[in-house]
C-alpha positions as CSV (number, residue, x, y, z in Angstrom):
1,M,0.0,0.0,0.0
2,Y,1.4,3.3,-1.1
3,A,1.3,5.8,1.8
4,D,4.2,8.1,1.0
5,M,2.5,11.4,0.2
6,D,5.5,12.6,-1.9
7,E,5.4,9.5,-4.1
8,W,1.6,9.7,-4.3
9,T,1.7,13.3,-5.5
10,E,4.5,12.7,-8.0
11,I,2.6,9.8,-9.7
12,R,-0.6,12.0,-10.0
13,K,1.4,14.8,-11.5
14,R,3.1,12.6,-14.1
15,V,-0.2,11.0,-15.3
16,L,-2.8,13.8,-14.9
17,L,-0.6,16.7,-15.8
18,G,2.4,15.3,-17.7
19,G,0.3,13.0,-19.8
20,E,2.5,10.0,-19.1
21,S,0.8,6.6,-19.8
22,K,-0.4,4.4,-17.1
23,R,1.4,1.4,-18.6
24,A,4.7,3.2,-18.3
25,I,4.1,3.9,-14.6
26,L,3.1,0.3,-14.0
27,R,6.2,-1.0,-15.7
28,E,8.5,1.3,-13.7
29,S,6.9,0.9,-10.3
30,G,5.7,-2.7,-10.5
31,M,2.4,-1.8,-8.7
32,H,-0.9,-3.4,-9.4
33,W,-3.2,-1.5,-11.8
34,R,-5.9,-1.2,-9.2
35,T,-3.4,0.6,-6.9
36,L,-2.7,3.1,-9.7
37,E,-6.4,3.6,-10.2
38,K,-6.8,4.4,-6.5
39,I,-3.9,6.9,-6.6
40,L,-5.4,8.7,-9.6
41,A,-8.9,8.7,-8.0
42,H,-7.8,10.1,-4.6
43,S,-5.8,13.2,-3.7
44,E,-4.4,11.4,-0.7
45,P,-4.1,7.8,0.5
46,P,-7.6,6.8,1.7
47,G,-6.3,4.2,4.1
48,Y,-7.6,0.7,4.6
49,R,-11.4,0.3,4.1
50,Q,-13.3,-2.7,5.3
51,S,-16.2,-3.3,3.0
52,Q,-18.1,-5.5,5.5
53,P,-17.6,-6.4,9.1
54,R,-15.5,-9.5,9.8
55,K,-17.3,-12.6,10.8
56,K,-17.0,-13.7,14.4
57,P,-17.7,-17.4,14.4
58,M,-16.4,-18.0,18.0
59,I,-17.7,-15.1,19.9
60,G,-20.8,-14.3,17.8
61,P,-23.2,-16.7,19.4
62,H,-22.4,-15.4,22.8
63,I,-22.8,-11.6,22.2
64,K,-26.4,-11.6,23.4
65,R,-25.4,-13.2,26.6
66,I,-22.6,-10.6,27.1
67,E,-25.1,-7.8,26.5
68,Q,-27.4,-9.2,29.1
69,W,-24.7,-9.3,31.7
70,L,-23.6,-5.7,30.9
71,E,-27.3,-4.5,31.2
72,E,-27.6,-6.1,34.6
73,D,-24.4,-4.4,35.7
74,R,-26.0,-1.0,35.2
75,Q,-28.1,-1.6,38.4
76,L,-25.0,-2.5,40.5
77,P,-22.2,-0.4,42.0
78,K,-19.3,0.3,39.7
79,K,-16.9,-1.6,41.9
80,Q,-19.0,-4.8,41.6
81,R,-19.5,-4.9,37.9
82,H,-18.1,-7.5,35.4
83,T,-14.7,-7.0,34.0
84,A,-13.8,-8.4,30.5
85,K,-11.7,-11.1,32.2
86,R,-14.6,-12.1,34.4
87,I,-17.0,-12.3,31.4
88,W,-14.5,-14.5,29.6
89,E,-14.3,-16.9,32.6
90,R,-18.1,-17.1,32.9
91,L,-18.4,-17.8,29.2
92,Q,-16.0,-20.7,29.5
93,Q,-17.7,-22.1,32.6
94,E,-21.3,-21.6,31.7
95,E,-21.5,-21.3,27.9
96,G,-18.7,-23.6,26.9
97,Y,-16.8,-20.9,25.0
98,K,-13.5,-22.1,23.4
99,G,-12.3,-18.7,22.1
100,G,-9.6,-16.4,23.4
101,Y,-9.7,-13.6,25.9
102,T,-8.8,-10.9,23.3
103,S,-12.0,-11.5,21.3
104,V,-14.1,-11.1,24.5
105,K,-12.2,-8.0,25.5
106,D,-12.8,-6.4,22.1
107,I,-16.6,-7.2,22.2
108,V,-16.9,-5.8,25.7
109,R,-15.2,-2.6,24.7
110,E,-17.4,-2.2,21.6
111,L,-20.6,-2.8,23.6
112,R,-19.7,-0.4,26.4
113,Q,-18.9,2.3,23.9
114,T,-22.3,2.0,22.3
115,R,-23.9,2.2,25.7
116,Q,-22.3,5.4,26.8
117,E,-24.8,8.1,27.6
118,V,-25.1,11.1,25.3
119,F,-26.4,14.4,26.7
120,V,-28.4,17.2,25.2
121,P,-26.9,20.7,25.6
122,L,-29.2,22.8,27.8
123,K,-30.0,26.5,27.8
124,H,-29.8,28.3,31.1
125,V,-32.3,31.1,31.7
126,P,-31.3,34.0,34.0
127,G,-32.2,33.8,37.7
128,E,-31.8,30.0,38.2
129,A,-29.2,28.3,40.5
130,Q,-27.7,25.0,41.3
131,V,-26.3,23.8,44.6
132,D,-23.9,21.1,45.6
133,F,-21.3,20.2,48.3
134,G,-17.6,19.3,47.6
135,H,-14.7,18.3,49.9
136,A,-11.1,19.5,50.0
137,L,-8.1,19.5,52.3
138,A,-7.4,22.7,54.3
139,R,-5.1,23.5,57.2
140,I,-7.2,25.1,59.9
141,N,-5.3,26.5,62.9
142,G,-2.3,24.3,62.0
143,Q,-4.3,21.1,61.6
144,L,-4.7,19.4,58.2
145,R,-8.4,18.5,57.7
146,K,-10.8,17.4,55.1
147,V,-13.6,20.0,55.1
148,P,-16.9,20.2,53.1
149,F,-17.6,23.3,51.1
150,F,-20.9,24.7,49.9
151,V,-21.2,25.9,46.2
152,M,-24.1,27.8,44.7
153,A,-23.8,28.5,40.9
154,L,-25.8,30.6,38.6
155,P,-25.6,28.7,35.2
156,H,-26.6,31.7,33.1
157,S,-23.6,33.9,34.3
158,D,-21.5,31.1,35.7
159,A,-21.1,33.1,38.9
160,M,-20.5,31.1,42.0
161,F,-20.4,31.4,45.8
162,V,-18.2,29.1,47.9
163,A,-18.1,28.7,51.7
164,A,-16.4,26.1,53.9
165,F,-18.0,24.5,57.0
166,E,-17.1,22.1,59.8
167,R,-19.7,19.6,58.6
168,E,-22.2,19.0,55.8
169,C,-25.4,19.2,57.8
170,T,-28.7,21.2,57.9
171,E,-27.1,24.2,59.6
172,S,-24.4,24.5,57.0
173,F,-26.9,24.0,54.3
174,W,-29.0,26.9,55.6
175,E,-26.0,29.1,56.3
176,G,-24.6,28.5,52.8
177,H,-27.9,29.6,51.2
178,V,-28.2,32.7,53.4
179,R,-24.6,33.8,52.6
180,A,-25.0,33.0,48.9
181,F,-28.3,35.0,48.5
182,E,-26.5,38.0,50.2
183,F,-23.5,37.6,47.9
184,F,-25.7,37.5,44.8
185,G,-28.0,40.2,46.0
186,G,-31.2,38.2,45.5
187,V,-33.0,34.9,45.6
188,P,-32.9,32.6,42.5
189,S,-36.4,31.8,41.1
190,R,-35.5,28.0,40.8
191,I,-32.7,26.0,42.5
192,S,-31.6,22.5,41.4
193,Y,-30.3,19.9,44.0
194,D,-29.2,16.3,44.2
195,N,-31.1,14.0,46.5
196,S,-29.1,14.5,49.8
197,R,-30.7,13.5,53.1
198,I,-30.5,17.1,54.2
199,A,-33.2,18.1,51.7
200,V,-35.0,14.8,50.8
201,A,-36.4,12.6,53.6
202,Q,-37.8,9.9,51.2
203,I,-38.1,9.2,47.5
204,V,-41.3,7.4,46.3
205,G,-41.1,6.9,42.5
206,K,-40.8,10.4,41.0
207,E,-42.1,12.1,44.1
208,R,-39.9,13.4,47.0
209,K,-40.9,13.9,50.6
210,L,-38.9,16.9,51.7
211,T,-37.3,17.4,55.1
212,V,-38.7,20.0,57.5
213,G,-35.4,21.9,57.4
214,F,-35.6,22.3,53.7
215,L,-39.2,23.4,53.8
216,Q,-38.4,26.0,56.4
217,L,-35.7,27.5,54.1
218,Q,-38.0,27.4,51.1
219,S,-40.9,28.9,53.0
220,H,-38.8,31.9,54.0
221,Y,-37.3,32.6,50.6
222,L,-40.1,31.2,48.4
223,F,-37.9,29.7,45.6
224,E,-38.9,26.8,43.4
225,H,-37.0,23.6,43.7
226,H,-35.9,20.9,41.3
227,F,-34.3,17.6,42.3
228,C,-32.2,15.6,39.9
229,R,-33.0,12.0,39.1
230,V,-31.2,9.5,41.3
231,G,-27.7,9.0,40.0
232,R,-28.1,11.8,37.4
233,G,-25.9,14.6,38.8
234,N,-25.3,15.7,35.2
235,E,-28.7,17.5,35.4
236,K,-26.9,20.1,37.5
237,G,-23.7,19.8,35.6
238,V,-22.7,23.5,35.9
239,V,-22.3,23.4,39.7
240,E,-20.6,20.0,39.4
241,G,-18.0,21.6,37.2
242,L,-17.6,24.6,39.5
243,V,-17.1,22.4,42.5
244,K,-14.1,20.9,40.7
245,Y,-13.0,24.4,39.5
246,A,-13.1,25.8,43.0
247,R,-11.1,22.9,44.4
248,L,-8.4,23.2,41.8
249,N,-8.2,27.0,41.7
250,F,-9.2,28.3,45.2
251,M,-7.7,25.4,47.2
252,V,-4.5,24.6,45.5
253,P,-2.1,24.9,47.2
254,V,-3.8,23.7,50.4
255,P,-5.2,26.9,52.0
256,Q,-4.0,27.8,55.5
257,A,-6.2,29.8,57.8
258,R,-6.5,30.7,61.5
259,D,-10.2,29.6,61.5
260,F,-13.1,29.1,59.2
261,A,-14.0,32.8,59.3
262,Q,-10.6,33.7,57.8
263,L,-10.9,30.8,55.2
264,N,-14.4,31.9,54.1
265,E,-13.3,35.5,53.7
266,R,-10.6,34.3,51.4
267,L,-13.0,32.1,49.4
268,R,-15.4,35.1,49.1
269,E,-12.6,37.2,47.7
270,C,-11.8,34.4,45.2
271,C,-15.5,34.4,44.1
272,R,-15.4,38.1,43.6
273,G,-12.2,37.9,41.6
274,D,-13.7,35.1,39.5
275,L,-16.5,37.4,38.3
276,K,-13.9,39.3,36.2
277,R,-13.3,36.1,34.1
278,Q,-14.8,35.9,30.6
279,L,-16.1,32.4,29.6
280,R,-15.3,30.8,26.2
281,G,-17.9,31.8,23.7
282,K,-19.1,34.8,25.7
283,T,-18.7,38.4,24.8
284,T,-18.9,39.8,28.3
285,S,-17.5,39.0,31.7
286,K,-19.3,37.0,34.4
287,E,-19.9,40.2,36.3
288,Q,-21.8,41.7,33.5
289,L,-23.9,38.6,33.0
290,L,-24.6,38.5,36.7
291,T,-26.7,41.7,36.3
292,E,-29.1,39.8,34.0
293,D,-29.4,37.1,36.7
294,Q,-30.0,39.6,39.4
295,K,-32.9,41.2,37.4
296,A,-34.6,37.8,37.2
297,M,-34.1,37.1,40.9
298,R,-36.5,37.7,43.8
299,P,-35.5,40.4,46.2
300,L,-34.2,39.4,49.6
301,P,-36.9,39.1,52.3
302,T,-37.1,41.9,54.8
303,G,-36.7,39.6,57.8
304,A,-33.5,37.5,58.2
305,F,-33.6,33.7,58.1
306,E,-32.3,32.3,61.4
307,A,-30.0,29.4,60.2
308,A,-30.2,27.5,63.5
309,R,-31.5,24.1,64.6
310,V,-33.8,24.6,67.6
311,V,-34.1,21.9,70.3
312,S,-36.1,22.0,73.5
313,T,-34.3,20.4,76.4
314,R,-33.6,20.8,80.1
315,A,-30.6,21.8,82.2
316,N,-29.5,19.0,84.6
317,S,-28.2,19.1,88.1
318,L,-24.7,20.0,86.8
319,S,-26.2,23.0,85.1
320,L,-25.5,21.4,81.7
321,V,-27.6,21.3,78.6
322,R,-27.2,18.6,75.9
323,F,-27.3,19.6,72.3
324,D,-26.0,17.5,69.3
325,R,-24.4,14.9,71.7
326,N,-22.3,17.6,73.5
327,D,-23.0,19.4,76.9
328,Y,-23.0,23.2,77.3
329,S,-23.2,25.0,80.6
330,V,-25.8,27.6,81.7
331,P,-25.7,29.8,84.9
332,V,-26.5,27.6,87.9
333,C,-29.7,29.5,88.6
334,W,-31.2,27.8,85.6
335,A,-30.3,24.3,86.6
336,H,-33.4,21.9,86.4
337,H,-35.2,24.5,84.1
338,P,-36.5,24.0,80.6
339,V,-34.0,25.4,78.1
340,V,-34.2,26.0,74.3
341,A,-31.0,25.4,72.5
342,K,-30.3,27.1,69.1
343,G,-27.4,25.5,67.2
344,F,-25.8,27.7,64.5
345,C,-22.9,26.7,62.4
346,W,-20.4,28.5,64.7
347,E,-22.1,28.9,68.1
348,V,-24.8,27.5,70.3
349,S,-27.2,29.9,72.1
350,L,-29.2,28.8,75.1
351,Y,-32.6,30.5,76.0
352,V,-34.8,30.4,79.1
353,Q,-38.3,32.0,78.6
354,D,-37.1,33.8,75.4
355,R,-34.1,35.2,77.2
356,E,-30.6,34.3,76.1
357,V,-28.8,33.1,79.2
358,A,-25.6,31.6,77.6
359,R,-23.7,31.4,74.4
360,H,-20.9,29.0,73.5
361,R,-18.7,28.4,70.5
362,R,-20.1,25.3,68.9
363,C,-18.2,22.0,69.4
364,W,-18.3,19.6,66.5
365,D,-16.7,16.7,68.3
366,K,-18.8,14.2,70.2
367,E,-19.4,13.7,74.0
368,Q,-17.6,16.8,74.9
369,V,-18.4,19.3,77.7
370,C,-18.1,23.1,77.2
371,L,-18.0,24.9,80.5
372,E,-18.1,28.6,81.2
373,P,-16.4,29.4,84.6
374,V,-18.6,32.4,85.2
375,H,-21.7,30.3,85.2
376,Y,-20.6,28.5,88.4
377,L,-19.4,31.4,90.5
378,A,-22.8,32.0,92.2
379,L,-22.7,28.3,93.4
380,L,-19.1,28.5,94.5
381,E,-19.9,31.6,96.6
382,R,-22.1,29.4,98.7
383,K,-19.5,26.6,98.6
384,P,-16.1,28.3,98.6
385,G,-14.4,25.1,99.8
386,A,-14.9,23.7,96.3
387,F,-13.3,26.6,94.5
388,D,-9.8,25.0,94.0
389,H,-11.4,21.7,92.9
390,A,-14.1,23.0,90.5
391,L,-13.7,21.5,87.0
392,P,-15.1,24.6,85.2
393,L,-12.3,26.7,86.7
394,D,-9.5,24.1,85.9
395,Q,-8.2,25.7,82.7
396,W,-9.3,29.3,83.5
397,E,-6.4,31.7,83.0
398,L,-6.8,35.1,84.7
399,P,-4.3,38.0,84.7
400,G,-1.7,38.1,87.4
401,C,-3.4,40.8,89.4
402,F,-6.2,38.4,90.4
403,A,-3.8,36.1,92.1
404,V,-2.3,39.0,94.0
405,L,-5.8,40.1,95.0
406,R,-6.7,36.6,96.3
407,A,-3.5,36.3,98.3
408,R,-4.1,39.7,100.0
409,L,-7.8,38.9,100.7
410,E,-6.9,35.6,102.3
411,G,-4.2,37.3,104.4
412,E,-6.5,40.0,105.6
413,L,-9.9,38.2,105.8
414,Q,-8.5,34.8,106.6
415,G,-11.5,32.3,106.4
416,E,-13.6,34.7,104.3
417,G,-10.9,35.6,101.9
418,V,-11.8,33.0,99.2
419,R,-15.5,33.9,99.4
420,E,-14.8,37.6,99.0
421,Y,-12.5,36.8,96.1
422,I,-15.3,34.9,94.4
423,R,-17.6,37.9,94.9
424,V,-15.0,40.0,93.0
425,L,-15.0,37.4,90.2
426,R,-18.8,37.5,90.0
427,L,-18.5,41.1,88.7
428,L,-17.6,39.3,85.4
429,E,-21.3,38.4,85.1
430,K,-21.9,42.0,84.0
431,H,-18.5,43.3,83.0
432,E,-15.8,42.2,80.6
433,L,-12.6,40.7,81.8
434,K,-10.5,43.6,80.5
435,T,-12.6,46.2,82.4
436,L,-12.5,44.2,85.6
437,T,-8.8,43.7,85.3
438,Q,-8.2,47.5,85.2
439,A,-10.5,47.9,88.2
440,V,-8.6,45.3,90.2
441,E,-5.3,46.9,89.4
442,R,-6.5,50.3,90.6
443,A,-8.0,48.7,93.7
444,L,-4.7,47.1,94.6
445,E,-3.0,50.5,94.2
446,H,-5.4,52.0,96.7
447,G,-5.5,49.1,99.0
448,A,-9.2,48.6,98.4
449,L,-9.7,44.9,98.2
450,T,-13.3,44.0,98.8
451,R,-15.9,43.4,96.2
452,D,-17.7,46.7,96.9
453,A,-14.5,48.6,96.7
454,V,-13.4,47.0,93.4
455,A,-16.9,47.7,92.0
456,Q,-16.5,51.5,92.6
457,F,-13.6,51.6,90.1
458,L,-15.9,50.0,87.5
459,Y,-18.3,53.0,87.6
460,V,-15.9,55.9,87.9
461,R,-16.5,58.4,85.1
462,E,-14.6,61.6,84.4
463,L,-16.8,64.6,85.4
464,P,-16.9,67.6,83.1
465,K,-14.6,70.5,84.2
466,N,-17.2,73.1,83.6
467,F,-21.0,72.8,84.2
468,D,-22.6,74.5,81.2
469,L,-26.2,75.7,81.6
470,T,-26.5,76.9,78.0
471,A,-28.9,74.1,77.1
472,H,-30.9,74.7,80.3
473,P,-32.2,78.3,80.3
474,H,-34.7,77.6,83.1
475,L,-31.9,76.9,85.5
476,Q,-29.9,80.0,84.7
477,S,-32.0,82.2,87.0
478,V,-31.6,79.9,90.0
479,R,-29.3,81.3,92.7
480,V,-28.0,78.9,95.4
481,Q,-26.9,80.6,98.6
482,A,-23.4,79.6,99.8
483,P,-23.6,77.4,102.9
484,D,-22.7,78.9,106.3
485,L,-20.3,76.5,107.9
486,R,-20.7,78.2,111.4
487,Q,-24.0,76.4,111.7
488,Y,-22.2,73.0,111.7
489,T,-19.8,74.3,114.4
490,E,-22.7,75.2,116.6
491,L,-24.2,71.7,116.2
492,I,-20.9,70.2,117.3
493,T,-20.7,72.3,120.5
């Protein structure tokens, strides 16, 4: 077969342009006359062409059986499907196949290629969104962790919002939506999701029973929902692609942050910067296309959505409230009382009769105890002997002036020194540690050690040097007679 393009072109020139006879070319080259006809008929070598498919006498009778097995595999996990080798073994054992492995492998490859799914390109109208979660490594406070991150994408403009969380749960699902709506400046008219347990409680045929948490979010923002068919994540292919894009572009190299707040601020800046990018086939940037999305969106509701899971519980005898398998302290005066716990992504707030009585940083571990020392000071005032053995105070680090104050109180008041020291600490129930520290330092300078004395330094305010009555004209005519001190002398005598 002649495949050299130089030789192919030379023969065509000699015959078609130079008028040289075909017989002369055949004598010179020794080629078959059909080969010469092919060279003159085609401007380039057409390659090998098979006129009809080869017969497969060995594997042909078994193709239907192989197709059946491959069809059954579509209902099974990918890791538990037939390989070509396993099909070959089964054909030998069950069908009496005598052929080689290569024939089976070629047939399996052909059948799988014909079964690959083909997708229809979709148009994306402004104002619609897609949501998904991804996972990536991040170094938070020096610890390398695998963290989930929330992604909302607007397919029309390809704008996206990304936020990382401690865990993929209802609270992070809510918080991600709230932040994304604020970032985009509106609520998408329709949002597409996969069938995660956060949003879908049960699938019955084509119908979905939605979770209470999802319905609460939807009721507040009033957007339409769309759930993909099971195993058909391609129906929200835009956000699937942006999850991968965010991981490769926003989180490579592995991001390092002090906490999630710093990491999320960095991700927000990445999303803002990404709006400057212009997509292939588009004439404008993402930022300009985003304005079309925003025009089609619903305005944000006037009231804010509280992205918190609410649980009614009760404080036990240790003044602890259990939420999400962790215990959080409340002031001892609320022990044995009903308590409402509100779990946000980053903190847990505890309420008694609609009044917030405690707030803790949320713990995402399990079976942990989060104690606030100030909550137990009222009880320790009644039981000062337990002060040095109290677990809530075990890791409590106070400025050095507090140790000096305690030593001096114990020296001067002896048995009542610890109780008086606890009374001073109880001022933290209403004042910040920094303010109380300054008051204790001033009290030590003046030798005023008791609780009441320290409290006076918390309320000292600098008085104005001049008392101006300009704004009080009705007082300007009042005259106060100077006191006669001789009257007090007469009282003494």
